[in-house]
All heavy atoms as TSV, in Angstrom:
chain	resi	resn	atom	element	x	y	z
A	1	MET	N	N	184.160	22.343	-56.611
A	1	MET	CA	C	185.068	23.365	-56.805
A	1	MET	C	C	185.205	24.329	-55.631
A	1	MET	O	O	184.205	24.584	-54.998
A	1	MET	CB	C	184.649	24.184	-58.050
A	1	MET	CG	C	185.447	25.468	-58.368
A	1	MET	SD	S	184.834	26.418	-59.716
A	1	MET	CE	C	185.413	25.487	-61.112
A	2	ARG	N	N	186.425	24.593	-55.227
A	2	ARG	CA	C	186.637	25.464	-54.074
A	2	ARG	C	C	186.134	26.840	-54.350
A	2	ARG	O	O	186.138	27.333	-55.517
A	2	ARG	CB	C	188.087	25.495	-53.700
A	2	ARG	CG	C	188.575	24.233	-53.096
A	2	ARG	CD	C	190.034	24.219	-52.828
A	2	ARG	NE	N	190.572	25.491	-52.498
A	2	ARG	CZ	C	191.858	25.837	-52.568
A	2	ARG	NH1	N	192.752	24.976	-53.079
A	2	ARG	NH2	N	192.215	27.055	-52.309
A	3	LEU	N	N	185.678	27.555	-53.347
A	3	LEU	CA	C	185.187	28.956	-53.503
A	3	LEU	C	C	186.190	29.842	-54.131
A	3	LEU	O	O	185.880	30.664	-54.892
A	3	LEU	CB	C	184.730	29.480	-52.158
A	3	LEU	CG	C	184.009	30.841	-52.198
A	3	LEU	CD1	C	182.724	30.705	-53.024
A	3	LEU	CD2	C	183.680	31.354	-50.806
A	4	LYS	N	N	187.471	29.659	-53.773
A	4	LYS	CA	C	188.508	30.465	-54.327
A	4	LYS	C	C	188.570	30.309	-55.877
A	4	LYS	O	O	188.675	31.252	-56.621
A	4	LYS	CB	C	189.879	30.164	-53.723
A	4	LYS	CG	C	191.036	30.886	-54.252
A	4	LYS	CD	C	192.341	30.455	-53.641
A	4	LYS	CE	C	193.473	31.177	-54.316
A	4	LYS	NZ	N	194.762	30.728	-53.869
A	5	ASP	N	N	188.545	29.046	-56.374
A	5	ASP	CA	C	188.580	28.784	-57.736
A	5	ASP	C	C	187.360	29.275	-58.428
A	5	ASP	O	O	187.378	29.705	-59.562
A	5	ASP	CB	C	188.790	27.206	-57.956
A	5	ASP	CG	C	190.019	26.725	-57.325
A	5	ASP	OD1	O	191.091	27.512	-57.287
A	5	ASP	OD2	O	190.079	25.579	-56.886
A	6	TYR	N	N	186.273	29.130	-57.788
A	6	TYR	CA	C	184.939	29.576	-58.364
A	6	TYR	C	C	184.948	31.150	-58.563
A	6	TYR	O	O	184.546	31.580	-59.632
A	6	TYR	CB	C	183.806	29.157	-57.416
A	6	TYR	CG	C	182.433	29.577	-57.843
A	6	TYR	CD1	C	181.773	28.947	-58.816
A	6	TYR	CD2	C	181.755	30.649	-57.145
A	6	TYR	CE1	C	180.439	29.332	-59.242
A	6	TYR	CE2	C	180.519	31.012	-57.537
A	6	TYR	CZ	C	179.846	30.328	-58.544
A	6	TYR	OH	O	178.608	30.695	-58.955
A	7	ALA	N	N	185.487	31.803	-57.602
A	7	ALA	CA	C	185.565	33.314	-57.721
A	7	ALA	C	C	186.514	33.634	-58.838
A	7	ALA	O	O	186.180	34.566	-59.626
A	7	ALA	CB	C	186.069	33.884	-56.362
A	8	GLU	N	N	187.571	33.008	-58.930
A	8	GLU	CA	C	188.496	33.233	-60.003
A	8	GLU	C	C	187.915	32.992	-61.371
A	8	GLU	O	O	188.095	33.692	-62.292
A	8	GLU	CB	C	189.764	32.368	-59.839
A	8	GLU	CG	C	190.870	32.669	-60.726
A	8	GLU	CD	C	192.141	31.844	-60.433
A	8	GLU	OE1	O	192.651	31.949	-59.264
A	8	GLU	OE2	O	192.559	31.072	-61.266
A	9	TYR	N	N	187.151	31.903	-61.456
A	9	TYR	CA	C	186.500	31.568	-62.744
A	9	TYR	C	C	185.442	32.652	-63.155
A	9	TYR	O	O	185.352	33.007	-64.315
A	9	TYR	CB	C	185.806	30.240	-62.609
A	9	TYR	CG	C	185.116	29.795	-63.857
A	9	TYR	CD1	C	185.788	29.163	-64.904
A	9	TYR	CD2	C	183.741	29.952	-64.019
A	9	TYR	CE1	C	185.158	28.803	-66.086
A	9	TYR	CE2	C	183.098	29.614	-65.217
A	9	TYR	CZ	C	183.796	29.003	-66.209
A	9	TYR	OH	O	183.177	28.616	-67.368
A	10	LEU	N	N	184.740	33.140	-62.120
A	10	LEU	CA	C	183.745	34.233	-62.441
A	10	LEU	C	C	184.330	35.572	-62.631
A	10	LEU	O	O	183.690	36.503	-63.114
A	10	LEU	CB	C	182.695	34.277	-61.253
A	10	LEU	CG	C	181.718	33.112	-61.161
A	10	LEU	CD1	C	180.861	33.393	-59.975
A	10	LEU	CD2	C	180.999	32.844	-62.436
A	11	GLY	N	N	185.610	35.762	-62.229
A	11	GLY	CA	C	186.257	37.061	-62.379
A	11	GLY	C	C	185.956	38.038	-61.255
A	11	GLY	O	O	185.986	39.231	-61.414
A	12	VAL	N	N	185.626	37.484	-60.072
A	12	VAL	CA	C	185.316	38.365	-58.922
A	12	VAL	C	C	186.377	37.936	-57.817
A	12	VAL	O	O	186.978	36.977	-57.902
A	12	VAL	CB	C	183.884	38.124	-58.376
A	12	VAL	CG1	C	182.829	38.549	-59.414
A	12	VAL	CG2	C	183.633	36.747	-57.903
A	13	SER	N	N	186.459	38.847	-56.876
A	13	SER	CA	C	187.403	38.598	-55.784
A	13	SER	C	C	186.810	37.474	-54.873
A	13	SER	O	O	185.657	37.274	-54.770
A	13	SER	CB	C	187.722	39.858	-54.952
A	13	SER	OG	O	186.516	40.245	-54.173
A	14	TYR	N	N	187.728	36.863	-54.133
A	14	TYR	CA	C	187.330	35.873	-53.185
A	14	TYR	C	C	186.387	36.418	-52.167
A	14	TYR	O	O	185.411	35.739	-51.731
A	14	TYR	CB	C	188.507	35.171	-52.511
A	14	TYR	CG	C	188.226	34.248	-51.424
A	14	TYR	CD1	C	187.764	32.953	-51.695
A	14	TYR	CD2	C	188.302	34.621	-50.048
A	14	TYR	CE1	C	187.420	32.078	-50.662
A	14	TYR	CE2	C	187.939	33.799	-49.019
A	14	TYR	CZ	C	187.491	32.542	-49.322
A	14	TYR	OH	O	187.138	31.651	-48.352
A	15	GLN	N	N	186.712	37.582	-51.620
A	15	GLN	CA	C	185.859	38.223	-50.612
A	15	GLN	C	C	184.432	38.402	-51.116
A	15	GLN	O	O	183.456	38.269	-50.322
A	15	GLN	CB	C	186.437	39.537	-50.206
A	15	GLN	CG	C	187.733	39.370	-49.452
A	15	GLN	CD	C	188.373	40.696	-49.041
A	15	GLN	OE1	O	188.026	41.755	-49.596
A	15	GLN	NE2	N	189.237	40.674	-48.021
A	16	THR	N	N	184.242	38.856	-52.368
A	16	THR	CA	C	182.980	39.008	-52.920
A	16	THR	C	C	182.155	37.658	-52.974
A	16	THR	O	O	181.029	37.612	-52.572
A	16	THR	CB	C	183.065	39.620	-54.342
A	16	THR	OG1	O	183.661	40.837	-54.300
A	16	THR	CG2	C	181.623	39.708	-54.976
A	17	ALA	N	N	182.839	36.628	-53.415
A	17	ALA	CA	C	182.209	35.316	-53.474
A	17	ALA	C	C	181.876	34.863	-52.098
A	17	ALA	O	O	180.787	34.251	-51.851
A	17	ALA	CB	C	183.150	34.274	-54.188
A	18	TRP	N	N	182.759	35.106	-51.135
A	18	TRP	CA	C	182.494	34.733	-49.700
A	18	TRP	C	C	181.248	35.437	-49.170
A	18	TRP	O	O	180.435	34.832	-48.487
A	18	TRP	CB	C	183.728	34.965	-48.886
A	18	TRP	CG	C	183.586	34.449	-47.469
A	18	TRP	CD1	C	183.836	33.177	-47.019
A	18	TRP	CD2	C	183.167	35.230	-46.325
A	18	TRP	NE1	N	183.556	33.094	-45.677
A	18	TRP	CE2	C	183.169	34.306	-45.228
A	18	TRP	CE3	C	182.803	36.528	-46.192
A	18	TRP	CZ2	C	182.797	34.740	-43.975
A	18	TRP	CZ3	C	182.468	36.947	-44.901
A	18	TRP	CH2	C	182.458	36.034	-43.806
A	19	ARG	N	N	181.139	36.743	-49.498
A	19	ARG	CA	C	179.982	37.459	-49.025
A	19	ARG	C	C	178.746	36.948	-49.667
A	19	ARG	O	O	177.692	36.879	-48.971
A	19	ARG	CB	C	180.148	38.978	-49.349
A	19	ARG	CG	C	180.896	39.730	-48.315
A	19	ARG	CD	C	180.920	41.211	-48.606
A	19	ARG	NE	N	182.292	41.530	-48.883
A	19	ARG	CZ	C	182.807	42.204	-49.915
A	19	ARG	NH1	N	182.004	42.622	-50.868
A	19	ARG	NH2	N	184.025	42.467	-50.007
A	20	TRP	N	N	178.847	36.606	-50.968
A	20	TRP	CA	C	177.659	35.967	-51.603
A	20	TRP	C	C	177.221	34.731	-50.846
A	20	TRP	O	O	176.057	34.461	-50.661
A	20	TRP	CB	C	177.870	35.674	-53.103
A	20	TRP	CG	C	178.040	36.873	-53.955
A	20	TRP	CD1	C	177.689	38.130	-53.665
A	20	TRP	CD2	C	178.556	36.810	-55.329
A	20	TRP	NE1	N	177.970	38.935	-54.774
A	20	TRP	CE2	C	178.531	38.187	-55.790
A	20	TRP	CE3	C	179.066	35.871	-56.168
A	20	TRP	CZ2	C	178.871	38.455	-57.059
A	20	TRP	CZ3	C	179.471	36.171	-57.411
A	20	TRP	CH2	C	179.374	37.502	-57.894
A	21	TRP	N	N	178.196	33.854	-50.567
A	21	TRP	CA	C	177.968	32.616	-49.872
A	21	TRP	C	C	177.321	32.859	-48.525
A	21	TRP	O	O	176.349	32.250	-48.091
A	21	TRP	CB	C	179.175	31.744	-49.756
A	21	TRP	CG	C	178.964	30.548	-49.011
A	21	TRP	CD1	C	178.339	29.392	-49.427
A	21	TRP	CD2	C	179.308	30.210	-47.616
A	21	TRP	NE1	N	178.324	28.459	-48.415
A	21	TRP	CE2	C	178.889	28.948	-47.320
A	21	TRP	CE3	C	179.974	31.008	-46.606
A	21	TRP	CZ2	C	179.117	28.370	-46.074
A	21	TRP	CZ3	C	180.131	30.378	-45.460
A	21	TRP	CH2	C	179.725	29.126	-45.180
A	22	LYS	N	N	177.906	33.821	-47.766
A	22	LYS	CA	C	177.431	34.102	-46.373
A	22	LYS	C	C	176.010	34.551	-46.376
A	22	LYS	O	O	175.230	34.266	-45.448
A	22	LYS	CB	C	178.425	35.123	-45.801
A	22	LYS	CG	C	178.375	35.197	-44.308
A	22	LYS	CD	C	179.018	33.994	-43.666
A	22	LYS	CE	C	179.218	34.215	-42.246
A	22	LYS	NZ	N	179.404	33.011	-41.521
A	23	THR	N	N	175.650	35.390	-47.380
A	23	THR	CA	C	174.285	35.993	-47.475
A	23	THR	C	C	173.328	35.083	-48.205
A	23	THR	O	O	172.093	35.461	-48.280
A	23	THR	CB	C	174.305	37.373	-47.985
A	23	THR	OG1	O	174.793	37.287	-49.384
A	23	THR	CG2	C	175.111	38.320	-47.166
A	24	GLY	N	N	173.795	33.971	-48.759
A	24	GLY	CA	C	172.914	33.070	-49.484
A	24	GLY	C	C	172.615	33.508	-50.906
A	24	GLY	O	O	171.669	33.046	-51.510
A	25	LYS	N	N	173.406	34.424	-51.468
A	25	LYS	CA	C	173.177	34.918	-52.806
A	25	LYS	C	C	174.099	34.248	-53.835
A	25	LYS	O	O	174.146	34.730	-54.964
A	25	LYS	CB	C	173.380	36.447	-52.799
A	25	LYS	CG	C	172.412	37.154	-51.961
A	25	LYS	CD	C	172.590	38.695	-52.019
A	25	LYS	CE	C	171.610	39.376	-51.169
A	25	LYS	NZ	N	171.817	40.827	-51.140
A	26	LEU	N	N	174.810	33.217	-53.496
A	26	LEU	CA	C	175.675	32.514	-54.463
A	26	LEU	C	C	174.760	31.883	-55.462
A	26	LEU	O	O	173.808	31.172	-55.099
A	26	LEU	CB	C	176.525	31.444	-53.700
A	26	LEU	CG	C	177.848	31.072	-54.275
A	26	LEU	CD1	C	178.758	32.220	-54.454
A	26	LEU	CD2	C	178.460	30.006	-53.440
A	27	PRO	N	N	175.077	32.028	-56.791
A	27	PRO	CA	C	174.297	31.448	-57.796
A	27	PRO	C	C	174.180	29.990	-57.829
A	27	PRO	O	O	173.258	29.351	-58.452
A	27	PRO	CB	C	174.859	31.924	-59.164
A	27	PRO	CG	C	175.743	33.069	-58.772
A	27	PRO	CD	C	176.143	32.884	-57.323
A	28	HIS	N	N	175.120	29.211	-57.270
A	28	HIS	CA	C	175.108	27.807	-57.272
A	28	HIS	C	C	175.123	27.259	-55.789
A	28	HIS	O	O	175.652	27.940	-54.846
A	28	HIS	CB	C	176.340	27.266	-57.962
A	28	HIS	CG	C	176.361	27.665	-59.392
A	28	HIS	ND1	N	176.937	28.871	-59.929
A	28	HIS	CD2	C	175.849	27.035	-60.457
A	28	HIS	CE1	C	176.801	28.890	-61.233
A	28	HIS	NE2	N	176.137	27.795	-61.556
A	29	PRO	N	N	174.670	26.046	-55.576
A	29	PRO	CA	C	174.636	25.476	-54.246
A	29	PRO	C	C	176.132	25.339	-53.690
A	29	PRO	O	O	177.040	24.940	-54.462
A	29	PRO	CB	C	174.006	24.148	-54.351
A	29	PRO	CG	C	173.642	23.966	-55.828
A	29	PRO	CD	C	174.092	25.143	-56.561
A	30	ALA	N	N	176.250	25.575	-52.425
A	30	ALA	CA	C	177.536	25.443	-51.864
A	30	ALA	C	C	177.416	24.922	-50.380
A	30	ALA	O	O	176.401	25.072	-49.753
A	30	ALA	CB	C	178.272	26.731	-51.853
A	31	TYR	N	N	178.525	24.355	-49.829
A	31	TYR	CA	C	178.495	23.856	-48.463
A	31	TYR	C	C	179.888	23.928	-47.927
A	31	TYR	O	O	180.837	24.071	-48.669
A	31	TYR	CB	C	177.999	22.388	-48.393
A	31	TYR	CG	C	178.837	21.455	-49.233
A	31	TYR	CD1	C	179.882	20.727	-48.674
A	31	TYR	CD2	C	178.504	21.175	-50.565
A	31	TYR	CE1	C	180.658	19.848	-49.448
A	31	TYR	CE2	C	179.285	20.364	-51.337
A	31	TYR	CZ	C	180.311	19.708	-50.769
A	31	TYR	OH	O	181.047	18.819	-51.496
A	32	GLN	N	N	180.023	23.944	-46.586
A	32	GLN	CA	C	181.287	24.076	-45.928
A	32	GLN	C	C	181.659	22.711	-45.303
A	32	GLN	O	O	180.831	22.127	-44.598
A	32	GLN	CB	C	181.287	25.190	-44.879
A	32	GLN	CG	C	182.576	25.495	-44.281
A	32	GLN	CD	C	182.518	26.790	-43.463
A	32	GLN	OE1	O	181.476	27.233	-43.025
A	32	GLN	NE2	N	183.651	27.386	-43.248
A	33	VAL	N	N	182.848	22.231	-45.590
A	33	VAL	CA	C	183.309	20.987	-44.992
A	33	VAL	C	C	183.897	21.265	-43.635
A	33	VAL	O	O	184.063	22.338	-43.206
A	33	VAL	CB	C	184.319	20.288	-45.932
A	33	VAL	CG1	C	183.655	19.874	-47.249
A	33	VAL	CG2	C	185.549	21.142	-46.183
A	34	GLU	N	N	184.156	20.111	-42.896
A	34	GLU	CA	C	184.650	20.251	-41.529
A	34	GLU	C	C	185.947	21.146	-41.384
A	34	GLU	O	O	186.179	21.732	-40.366
A	34	GLU	CB	C	184.897	18.844	-40.961
A	34	GLU	CG	C	183.640	18.112	-40.787
A	34	GLU	CD	C	183.898	16.683	-40.267
A	34	GLU	OE1	O	185.065	16.363	-39.869
A	34	GLU	OE2	O	182.989	15.885	-40.246
A	35	THR	N	N	186.768	21.066	-42.434
A	35	THR	CA	C	188.034	21.835	-42.393
A	35	THR	C	C	187.821	23.339	-42.638
A	35	THR	O	O	188.781	24.084	-42.473
A	35	THR	CB	C	189.012	21.307	-43.431
A	35	THR	OG1	O	188.454	21.438	-44.727
A	35	THR	CG2	C	189.406	19.842	-43.246
A	36	GLY	N	N	186.653	23.754	-42.956
A	36	GLY	CA	C	186.311	25.141	-43.180
A	36	GLY	C	C	186.292	25.570	-44.647
A	36	GLY	O	O	185.971	26.665	-44.962
A	37	VAL	N	N	186.689	24.683	-45.557
A	37	VAL	CA	C	186.796	25.016	-46.968
A	37	VAL	C	C	185.294	25.035	-47.525
A	37	VAL	O	O	184.493	24.109	-47.218
A	37	VAL	CB	C	187.561	23.909	-47.749
A	37	VAL	CG1	C	187.529	24.198	-49.256
A	37	VAL	CG2	C	189.049	23.969	-47.165
A	38	ILE	N	N	184.982	26.012	-48.312
A	38	ILE	CA	C	183.651	26.146	-48.946
A	38	ILE	C	C	183.774	25.479	-50.320
A	38	ILE	O	O	184.590	25.830	-51.131
A	38	ILE	CB	C	183.205	27.535	-48.998
A	38	ILE	CG1	C	183.129	28.134	-47.585
A	38	ILE	CG2	C	181.906	27.666	-49.700
A	38	ILE	CD1	C	183.013	29.617	-47.502
A	39	ILE	N	N	182.881	24.566	-50.578
A	39	ILE	CA	C	182.831	23.816	-51.845
A	39	ILE	C	C	181.548	24.312	-52.565
A	39	ILE	O	O	180.453	24.242	-52.048
A	39	ILE	CB	C	182.771	22.307	-51.615
A	39	ILE	CG1	C	183.962	21.798	-50.797
A	39	ILE	CG2	C	182.736	21.579	-52.958
A	39	ILE	CD1	C	185.307	22.089	-51.488
A	40	VAL	N	N	181.734	24.645	-53.865
A	40	VAL	CA	C	180.637	25.138	-54.625
A	40	VAL	C	C	180.314	23.955	-55.673
A	40	VAL	O	O	181.192	23.454	-56.307
A	40	VAL	CB	C	180.899	26.380	-55.417
A	40	VAL	CG1	C	179.767	26.877	-56.239
A	40	VAL	CG2	C	181.389	27.492	-54.451
A	41	ASP	N	N	178.978	23.603	-55.760
A	41	ASP	CA	C	178.619	22.595	-56.737
A	41	ASP	C	C	178.506	23.234	-58.104
A	41	ASP	O	O	177.390	23.634	-58.505
A	41	ASP	CB	C	177.297	22.010	-56.247
A	41	ASP	CG	C	176.868	20.843	-57.075
A	41	ASP	OD1	O	177.724	20.273	-57.724
A	41	ASP	OD2	O	175.682	20.441	-57.062
A	42	PHE	N	N	179.614	23.318	-58.728
A	42	PHE	CA	C	179.694	23.988	-60.084
A	42	PHE	C	C	180.667	23.248	-60.898
A	42	PHE	O	O	181.816	22.996	-60.465
A	42	PHE	CB	C	180.106	25.483	-59.857
A	42	PHE	CG	C	180.293	26.217	-61.209
A	42	PHE	CD1	C	179.221	26.563	-61.940
A	42	PHE	CD2	C	181.592	26.562	-61.626
A	42	PHE	CE1	C	179.437	27.265	-63.108
A	42	PHE	CE2	C	181.748	27.213	-62.777
A	42	PHE	CZ	C	180.672	27.549	-63.503
A	43	HIS	N	N	180.298	22.959	-62.200
A	43	HIS	CA	C	181.154	22.237	-63.100
A	43	HIS	C	C	181.192	23.013	-64.372
A	43	HIS	O	O	180.249	22.915	-65.199
A	43	HIS	CB	C	180.625	20.854	-63.311
A	43	HIS	CG	C	180.430	20.027	-62.039
A	43	HIS	ND1	N	181.459	19.560	-61.322
A	43	HIS	CD2	C	179.309	19.800	-61.338
A	43	HIS	CE1	C	180.987	18.922	-60.223
A	43	HIS	NE2	N	179.668	19.097	-60.218
A	44	PRO	N	N	182.228	23.850	-64.557
A	44	PRO	CA	C	182.276	24.768	-65.731
A	44	PRO	C	C	182.168	24.072	-67.113
A	44	PRO	O	O	181.597	24.683	-68.004
A	44	PRO	CB	C	183.567	25.460	-65.577
A	44	PRO	CG	C	184.371	24.707	-64.660
A	44	PRO	CD	C	183.425	23.948	-63.785
A	45	LYS	N	N	182.576	22.852	-67.209
A	45	LYS	CA	C	182.519	22.194	-68.537
A	45	LYS	C	C	181.061	21.715	-68.825
A	45	LYS	O	O	180.740	21.528	-69.997
A	45	LYS	CB	C	183.411	20.953	-68.565
A	45	LYS	CG	C	184.912	21.414	-68.517
A	45	LYS	CD	C	185.841	20.277	-68.605
A	45	LYS	CE	C	187.291	20.739	-68.528
A	45	LYS	NZ	N	188.260	19.672	-68.514
A	46	ILE	N	N	180.289	21.514	-67.789
A	46	ILE	CA	C	178.931	20.970	-67.945
A	46	ILE	C	C	177.921	22.118	-68.107
A	46	ILE	O	O	177.085	22.134	-68.944
A	46	ILE	CB	C	178.508	20.102	-66.740
A	46	ILE	CG1	C	179.431	18.846	-66.692
A	46	ILE	CG2	C	177.073	19.692	-66.822
A	46	ILE	CD1	C	179.228	18.049	-65.457
A	47	GLU	N	N	178.082	23.147	-67.287
A	47	GLU	CA	C	177.106	24.238	-67.233
A	47	GLU	C	C	177.451	25.320	-68.322
A	47	GLU	O	O	178.604	25.545	-68.634
A	47	GLU	CB	C	177.031	24.858	-65.881
A	47	GLU	CG	C	176.626	23.875	-64.870
A	47	GLU	CD	C	176.373	24.523	-63.496
A	47	GLU	OE1	O	176.134	25.723	-63.479
A	47	GLU	OE2	O	176.368	23.795	-62.471
A	48	SER	N	N	176.448	25.930	-68.832
A	48	SER	CA	C	176.687	26.934	-69.900
A	48	SER	C	C	176.416	28.304	-69.242
A	48	SER	O	O	175.390	28.945	-69.503
A	48	SER	CB	C	175.789	26.712	-71.061
A	48	SER	OG	O	174.458	26.740	-70.666
A	49	THR	N	N	177.289	28.736	-68.396
A	49	THR	CA	C	177.156	30.068	-67.770
A	49	THR	C	C	178.055	31.090	-68.376
A	49	THR	O	O	179.007	30.712	-69.100
A	49	THR	CB	C	177.479	30.017	-66.242
A	49	THR	OG1	O	178.817	29.595	-66.062
A	49	THR	CG2	C	176.481	29.107	-65.536
A	50	THR	N	N	177.794	32.343	-68.163
A	50	THR	CA	C	178.694	33.331	-68.746
A	50	THR	C	C	180.034	33.383	-68.012
A	50	THR	O	O	180.069	33.416	-66.791
A	50	THR	CB	C	177.991	34.749	-68.576
A	50	THR	OG1	O	176.770	34.664	-69.181
A	50	THR	CG2	C	178.821	35.832	-69.248
A	51	ASN	N	N	181.095	33.344	-68.743
A	51	ASN	CA	C	182.430	33.473	-68.135
A	51	ASN	C	C	183.163	34.668	-68.780
A	51	ASN	O	O	182.599	35.274	-69.716
A	51	ASN	CB	C	183.169	32.178	-68.243
A	51	ASN	CG	C	183.418	31.702	-69.694
A	51	ASN	OD1	O	183.311	32.523	-70.596
A	51	ASN	ND2	N	183.680	30.478	-69.901
A	52	GLN	N	N	184.378	34.827	-68.414
A	52	GLN	CA	C	185.137	35.980	-68.884
A	52	GLN	C	C	185.318	35.996	-70.408
A	52	GLN	O	O	185.359	36.995	-71.018
A	52	GLN	CB	C	186.492	36.018	-68.214
A	52	GLN	CG	C	186.455	36.459	-66.722
A	52	GLN	CD	C	187.810	36.548	-66.120
A	52	GLN	OE1	O	188.774	36.075	-66.747
A	52	GLN	NE2	N	187.911	37.185	-65.029
A	53	SER	N	N	185.414	34.844	-70.986
A	53	SER	CA	C	185.681	34.805	-72.425
A	53	SER	C	C	184.462	35.312	-73.296
A	53	SER	O	O	184.631	35.536	-74.413
A	53	SER	CB	C	186.107	33.422	-72.857
A	53	SER	OG	O	185.045	32.515	-72.650
A	54	SER	N	N	183.353	35.328	-72.665
A	54	SER	CA	C	182.148	35.722	-73.425
A	54	SER	C	C	181.684	37.126	-73.036
A	54	SER	O	O	180.541	37.576	-73.398
A	54	SER	CB	C	181.075	34.768	-73.270
A	54	SER	OG	O	180.590	34.640	-71.948
A	55	ARG	N	N	182.460	37.863	-72.266
A	55	ARG	CA	C	182.079	39.163	-71.908
A	55	ARG	C	C	182.635	40.193	-72.902
A	55	ARG	O	O	183.609	40.001	-73.537
A	55	ARG	CB	C	182.667	39.537	-70.509
A	55	ARG	CG	C	182.030	38.703	-69.395
A	55	ARG	CD	C	182.594	39.125	-68.091
A	55	ARG	NE	N	181.994	38.357	-67.053
A	55	ARG	CZ	C	182.354	38.399	-65.777
A	55	ARG	NH1	N	183.262	39.274	-65.411
A	55	ARG	NH2	N	181.750	37.638	-64.906
A	56	ALA	N	N	181.965	41.323	-73.021
A	56	ALA	CA	C	182.366	42.360	-73.911
A	56	ALA	C	C	182.322	43.730	-73.237
A	56	ALA	O	O	181.479	43.956	-72.377
A	56	ALA	CB	C	181.498	42.422	-75.171
A	57	VAL	N	N	183.244	44.567	-73.597
A	57	VAL	CA	C	183.234	45.898	-73.052
A	57	VAL	C	C	183.238	46.846	-74.265
A	57	VAL	O	O	183.966	46.743	-75.217
A	57	VAL	CB	C	184.539	46.174	-72.241
A	57	VAL	CG1	C	184.569	47.594	-71.770
A	57	VAL	CG2	C	184.567	45.232	-71.077
A	58	ILE	N	N	182.382	47.843	-74.185
A	58	ILE	CA	C	182.253	48.828	-75.263
A	58	ILE	C	C	182.590	50.171	-74.726
A	58	ILE	O	O	182.148	50.633	-73.668
A	58	ILE	CB	C	180.813	48.832	-75.820
A	58	ILE	CG1	C	180.432	47.518	-76.386
A	58	ILE	CG2	C	180.698	49.950	-76.891
A	58	ILE	CD1	C	179.043	47.421	-76.765
A	59	TYR	N	N	183.532	50.838	-75.424
A	59	TYR	CA	C	183.972	52.174	-75.058
A	59	TYR	C	C	183.695	53.108	-76.255
A	59	TYR	O	O	184.094	52.826	-77.395
A	59	TYR	CB	C	185.436	52.188	-74.730
A	59	TYR	CG	C	185.973	53.614	-74.506
A	59	TYR	CD1	C	185.757	54.283	-73.299
A	59	TYR	CD2	C	186.740	54.189	-75.445
A	59	TYR	CE1	C	186.257	55.503	-73.095
A	59	TYR	CE2	C	187.224	55.519	-75.181
A	59	TYR	CZ	C	186.983	56.155	-74.089
A	59	TYR	OH	O	187.460	57.469	-73.841
A	60	ALA	N	N	183.002	54.157	-76.023
A	60	ALA	CA	C	182.749	55.148	-77.105
A	60	ALA	C	C	183.064	56.512	-76.611
A	60	ALA	O	O	182.690	56.909	-75.505
A	60	ALA	CB	C	181.329	55.037	-77.544
A	61	ARG	N	N	183.688	57.300	-77.428
A	61	ARG	CA	C	183.964	58.658	-77.048
A	61	ARG	C	C	183.504	59.589	-78.159
A	61	ARG	O	O	183.807	59.357	-79.330
A	61	ARG	CB	C	185.479	58.859	-76.871
A	61	ARG	CG	C	185.873	60.225	-76.461
A	61	ARG	CD	C	187.351	60.361	-76.210
A	61	ARG	NE	N	187.700	61.735	-75.926
A	61	ARG	CZ	C	188.832	62.120	-75.567
A	61	ARG	NH1	N	189.803	61.294	-75.371
A	61	ARG	NH2	N	189.122	63.418	-75.327
A	62	VAL	N	N	182.755	60.586	-77.797
A	62	VAL	CA	C	182.217	61.505	-78.780
A	62	VAL	C	C	182.791	62.825	-78.463
A	62	VAL	O	O	182.675	63.377	-77.382
A	62	VAL	CB	C	180.647	61.540	-78.716
A	62	VAL	CG1	C	180.064	62.502	-79.722
A	62	VAL	CG2	C	180.076	60.176	-78.836
A	63	SER	N	N	183.383	63.433	-79.450
A	63	SER	CA	C	183.958	64.773	-79.303
A	63	SER	C	C	182.981	65.805	-79.943
A	63	SER	O	O	182.184	65.485	-80.787
A	63	SER	CB	C	185.288	64.895	-79.961
A	63	SER	OG	O	185.219	64.647	-81.304
A	64	SER	N	N	183.068	66.982	-79.437
A	64	SER	CA	C	182.229	68.078	-79.993
A	64	SER	C	C	182.607	68.447	-81.414
A	64	SER	O	O	183.762	68.181	-81.823
A	64	SER	CB	C	182.218	69.248	-79.049
A	64	SER	OG	O	183.506	69.854	-79.135
A	65	SER	N	N	181.718	69.066	-82.130
A	65	SER	CA	C	182.059	69.412	-83.481
A	65	SER	C	C	183.074	70.526	-83.543
A	65	SER	O	O	183.621	70.814	-84.590
A	65	SER	CB	C	180.789	69.842	-84.197
A	65	SER	OG	O	180.149	70.988	-83.562
A	66	GLU	N	N	183.271	71.176	-82.411
A	66	GLU	CA	C	184.285	72.340	-82.352
A	66	GLU	C	C	185.692	71.761	-82.469
A	66	GLU	O	O	186.619	72.498	-82.937
A	66	GLU	CB	C	184.112	73.059	-81.101
A	66	GLU	CG	C	182.797	73.788	-80.966
A	66	GLU	CD	C	182.592	74.385	-79.586
A	66	GLU	OE1	O	183.364	74.199	-78.692
A	66	GLU	OE2	O	181.467	74.959	-79.376
A	67	ASN	N	N	185.956	70.549	-82.127
A	67	ASN	CA	C	187.287	69.981	-82.119
A	67	ASN	C	C	187.544	69.531	-83.562
A	67	ASN	O	O	187.945	68.807	-84.114
A	67	ASN	CB	C	187.412	68.915	-81.134
A	67	ASN	CG	C	187.368	69.466	-79.715
A	67	ASN	OD1	O	187.628	70.645	-79.526
A	67	ASN	ND2	N	187.046	68.661	-78.795
């Protein structure tokens, strides 16, 4: 999977994924081909990683008793 597609799948920007790759903090193995494209060894149908569909956001607002 190309780094651009990988970043999109994780819900992060390409630049963030590129920085992860450059510093060696990418969660999956990756390599760069002769053309400069970065390939990540990641198969979303096989691996059970957290993706956007399984994320949750909780928002709570508490008002004072005076209101």
